[in-house]
N, C-alpha and C positions, 0 to 999 in steps of 0.2 A: 157304831153304825155309820156308814158313809152317807153323805148328803145325796138324796135322790133328786133328779131334775124334773121339772114339770113340763108337760107338753105345751102348756100355755105360753111358755117363754119363747116359742118359735116366732112370735110377732115382735119380740124385742129388737130394737135397732142395734145393729152391729156394723163395725167397719174394720175390715182388714184390707188395708190399702194395697195398691199395686206396688210390688217391690221395686226399690231403686237399685239398679245394678251398678257396681263399681267398687271403689275402695271401701274397706270396712271403716266406718266412721270412728274417729277418736272421740273420747268423752269431752275433750276440750273444744271440739268444733260445734258450731251452732247447727241447729236443725230447722231450717227455714220452712215456711209455708208458701208455696208458689202461688202467686195470684195470676200469672200469665206465663205460659210455656210456649216454646217454639212449636209451630204447627207442622204437620207432615209435609206441607208444601214448602215451608222454609227449609226443612231438612233436605228435601229433594233438590232444592236450588243450591244449597251449600255443599252438597255431596261432590267431592273432587271428581272431575269429569273422567280422568284417566282410570281412577280406581273403579268408578261406576261401569266404565266400558269393559273392564277386566273382571267384573263381578267380585270385587274384593270388599269385604266388610271391614269397618274400622270402629274402634272403641277409644274414647278419650275421657280422661279425668281432669277436671279443672279445679283449682283452688281459688275461690273468689271471696269477695266481700260485697256488701251492699251499701248504697248511700241512703240518705233519709227518705228519698222518694221510692225506694225499693228497687232501683236499677242495679244490676250486677256490675261491679267495677273491680278493677285491679285483678282481673282473672289471669291465672298462670296455668300452663299445661304441666301437670304432674305425671301424666302417663299417656302414651299414645301408641296404639297397636293396630296395624303395623306402623312403624315410624317411617318418616320421609315420603309419605304418600299424600300429604296435605290435609289429613284429618284434624290435626291440632288447630290449624288456622280456620278450618270450617267450624269447629266447635266454638272458637272464640267469636266468630261472626254470629253464631246462633245465640250466644250468651247476651249479646246486645239487644235481643228481641224479647228477653224474659224479665219478669218482675216478681219480687217477693213481697209478702205482707210486712208491715212495719214492725210486727212483733212475732216471735216464734210461738210454738205451741204452749210454752210455759208463761207467755205474756211478757217476755223480756224483749226489749228493743233489739232489732237485728242489725241496725246500722253500725258499720265498723267491725263487725264480728266475722270471722272467717268461716267458710263452709265449703263443702265439696259438691260438685255438680258433674254428672256423667252424661255423655252423649254417645249414642250408637248409630252408626250408619250401616244399614243392613242391605246386603246384596240379596237377590232373589234366592229363596231357599233357606236363608239364615234367619235366626230369631234369637231373642233374649229369653231368659228364664221368665216363665209366666205361671199363673196359678192353674192347678188341676183340682185341688181340694183345699178349702178353707174351713176353719172351725165354725160350728153353728152357734147360735145365740145361747143355747143350753150349755154348750161346752165352754163358752166364755164365762157364763155364770158359775160353772163348775170350778173354775180356778179363781173366782173373785176373792180378793184378799179379805181375810177375816177382820183385819184392822180397819177396813174401809166400810164394813157393813152397817155400823151404827149410824154413820153420817156419810152416805155415798157421795163422792165428789162428782161434779158434772164433767162429762167428757174426759174421764180419766184415760190415759194413754201410755203406751210404752213403745220404744223402738228397739228392736233387736237386730244384730248383724250376724249373718250365718253364711256358711259355704253351701252351695248347691252342687251335689255331685252329678255325675253323668247320668244317673238314674232318676234324678229329681228329688232326692232325699236331702234334708237339711242336716248339717253337722257343725260342730264347733261354734254353737250359737253363744252370744254374749249380749248383755244389756248395754245399749248405747245411751238411752235417755228414758226417764220415766217421770210422769206428771200426774198427780203430785208426787214428790219424792218421799221416801221413807214410809210408804204405805204398802209396798209389796207388789205393785203392778209390773215391775220389771221381772220379778221372779215368776209372776203369773204368766207373762208372755213367753218365758222360757218353757214353762210347763206345757204350753200349747204347741210348741215347735214340733213335737213328735206327731202332731195331727196334720201338719202341713205336707202337701205334696205338690211339686212344681214340675213343669216341663223344663228340661235342662236347656242351657244355652247351646245354640247350634252355630258353628262356624265351619265354613267349607263343607257343609253337609254332615258334620260329625258333632256329637255332643261333647261339651267341654265344661269342666268345673269352673264355677265363677263364684263371686261374692255378692250378696244382696243385703240391703237394709230393709227391714219389714216393720212398718208402723202398725200397731194394734190398738184399736180405740174401743173403749167400753162406752158407747153412746146410748143414752136413754136409761141406763141402769139406775141412775139416781131417783127415777120415778117408779121403780119396780120394787115390790116387796122382796126383802131379802130372806134367805133360808133361816128358819128358826131352829133353836136347839144347838147343842154342841156340834162343832164342825171338826171332822177328822183332819189331821194334818196330812196334806198330800206330799208324798215322797217320790222323787225321781232318782233313778240311777242309784239305788241303795247298794251297800256292800253285800254281795251274794255269797252264801256259803255253798250253794249248789245251784246249777242251772242245767237246762237240757244240753246235750252234746250236739255237735255238728251232725252226727249220724242220725240222731233223733229228729232234728229239725228237717233234714233232707227227707226222712221217712214220712214226715207229717205233711209233705206237699200234697195238697188236695187233688183228688181225682177229677174234680169238676173244673180245675184251673186250666182247661185247654185254651191255648192261644195267649195265655198270660206268661210273662217272663219274670215278674216280681209281684209280691203282695205286701201290703202294709197293714198292720193291725196294732191297736193299742188296747190292752186289757186294763180295766180298773178293778183292783182287788182289795179286800181287807186282809189282815194278818191274823193267824191263829197263834196260840201260845207257844208253838214250836218254831215260829218264824215262817211257816208255810203260807201259801196263798189260799184264800177262801172267798166265796161269794164273788167270783170273777164275772164281770160283765164286759161285753164288747163295746168299747168306748168309741172306736172308729175302725172302719174296714174299707180298704181300697185295693183292688176293685171289689165292689159288693157282689154278693151272689155267686162267688167262686169257691166258697168253702174255707177261706183263709181265717175267718173268725173262729170257726169250729176247730180248725187246726191249732190255733193259738190256745184255745181252751183245753185241748187235749194235752198240751205241753205244760200247762200251769202246775200240775202236781210235782214236776221236777224242780221247781224253784223253791229256794229257802233262803231267807234273809239271815245274814250274820248279825248277832246281837250279843250284848253282855248279859250275864245272869241277872243283874239287878234291873234290867230293862224289860223283863218278861211281863210285869204287871201293866206296862204301858203300851204293849204291842197293839192292843185293840184300839188305841187312839189314832192309829195311822192308816192311811189308804195309800196304796202303791199303784202307780201307772207303769205298766210293763210294755215296752214297745217290741214289735216283731217285724223283722224285715226278711221276708221269704224270698229265696232265689230258686229259679228253676234248677233242680238237681242234675239235669242233664247238661247244663252249661258249665263253662269254666269258672273256677273260683280264683280270681286274681286279687283278692283283698290283701291289704297290708295294715299292720297295726301302727298307727301314727301318733296317737295320744292316749296311751293306756291310763286307766285309773288305778293307782296303786292302793291296795288294801293294807299291805305290809311292805315297808321299804327299809333301807339301811339307815340305822341310827348312828350318831357319833360314837356311841359305845360299841356298836357292831363293827363300825369301820376300824376302831382301835384294835378289836380282836383279830380282824383278818388282815391288817396292814402287814405287808411282807417283812420278815426279819432281815432279809438280804438288803432291802432298801434302807432300813433303819441303820444297819451296820455300816452302810456306805454313806450315811449322812444325807440321804435323799428324802425330802419331806413331802414330795408330791409326785404323782404318777397316774398313768391311765391304763386301764385294762378294757379291751373290747371283746365281748363274747356274743356268739350267735346261739339262740335257744329256740325251743318250740314250746308253746303254751299248752298245758294240759287242761282237763275239764274242771279242775279246782282253781285255775289261774296260776298254778305254780310253773316254774321254768324248768324244762327237762331237755335232755339230749344236747346239753350246752357244749360248745367248743370255743377255744380261744381263737380270736381273729387277729388280734394285734395287742402289743403292749409297748408303752413308752414311759421311761427309758427301757430298752430291751435288756434282758438278762438279770432283772432284779425281782422277778416273780410277781409282777403286777397282773399278769394274765391269770396266774393261779389264784391270786387274791380275788380277782373278779369272779372266778368260778365259785369260790366260797361265798362271796357276797350274794350271788343270785339265789343261793339256797335259802337265804333269809328274806326273799322278796316274793310277794304274791300280788297279782293284779286281779281286777274284777273280771270274771270269765264271761260276762255278758256285756256287750258294748252299749253305749248310750243310744246308738242307732237301732239296736234290737237284733243283734246277731251273736251267736256263740263264737268264742275266740280260740277254742281248742283246736290244735293242729296247725295253727298259723305260726310262721317264723317271726322272730323279732331280734334285732341287733341292738345290744345295749352297751354304750360307752360309759364306763364307771370311773369317775375321777376320785382319786384317793388323796387325802391331805392328812398329814401327821403333825400334831402340835406337841413338840417335846416339852417335858415338865420344866418349868423355870428353875434355874440354878438357885440353890438355897443362899440366903444372904450370908456374908462373911461373919464369922464368930469374932466378936470383939475380944482382944487380948486382955487377960486379967492383969490388974495393976500389980 
């Protein structure tokens, strides 16, 4: 049984802070708490006059440290777009007006530690990524780590870094920081990412992909009663044995979705003994009232999780969150596969089997074969063609064609879309390790 959330939790304090736009934070960088930020008037005064007159927006990333009093110091421009318009100098001037607290969210002194600070100078009509939908308190509790329930920590938090695409959906999220560590709050924040929806970054009147860091805070949960009984393990992006096809998803576009171009839904489901979805509930739906939740539930029977025979007894211990990203079927589909999740890939033994004999005879121990394929409904690669091989004439292209027969990707993306019918180009690097020469046989006396 999955954990059911109580309506009384709506009063629980939660904090999903305004995203910070800029470079994806590195784990070694500090995460300061700002005590004083530059005011809109300060930004307006620092805005380069020529750029303002031409209605040009600017974005600057600084690498800074702080002194014992919290002043930003030793700031350096690491990124300036567009360059040469004075935005870097304007950002450095603004950094002098800001202060950070003496300690970061983990209680570690901030003085002397490097961190990143981003400044945006926005021309009329341009904007940064901003919130459209945040998780509710009930949803925050729904991913609360089991390891933290016995003794909930005060003000637990996690920071994740994500890319926001031109439609406002998050992708490629990763954990930057979690407090306390090793209790699962970073993984919990990642589980929430499918519920987020943001207005995309706008530059020159057009949406543009950007990167954001998002702090998620579980505030007040230490004083709330925690769910009793066994808790199902929540699974994201499982290996799928079957999923709805692109044609099925297009056909499920709701008739009530007039005026909408996209829809976002997350179903929370249990698993039956065959790996199918059961007891699915609409966990989030945006926009609401347009029929997207009903459309997602109509597609649920087409999903089946891939599992080993010895796992059948434990399938009931898991709950699965299934994201859906609906697109208007009358619009163009310009999607590209950028980061596939491989369910089956080439092993060293498989590489040895397909390594070209012509290369071995020529004494060549490494090579490259590039193939272009199309993904089918099970995540297999079909309609493959050789694009390139290096060195040429040693059958590395043919070897790559054999290699892709052994590879399968997850046919449903982490963002919630079917991948069948999409093209993908795969460069496959081959390496051959010849058997070591046997040691010389000692001569008999």
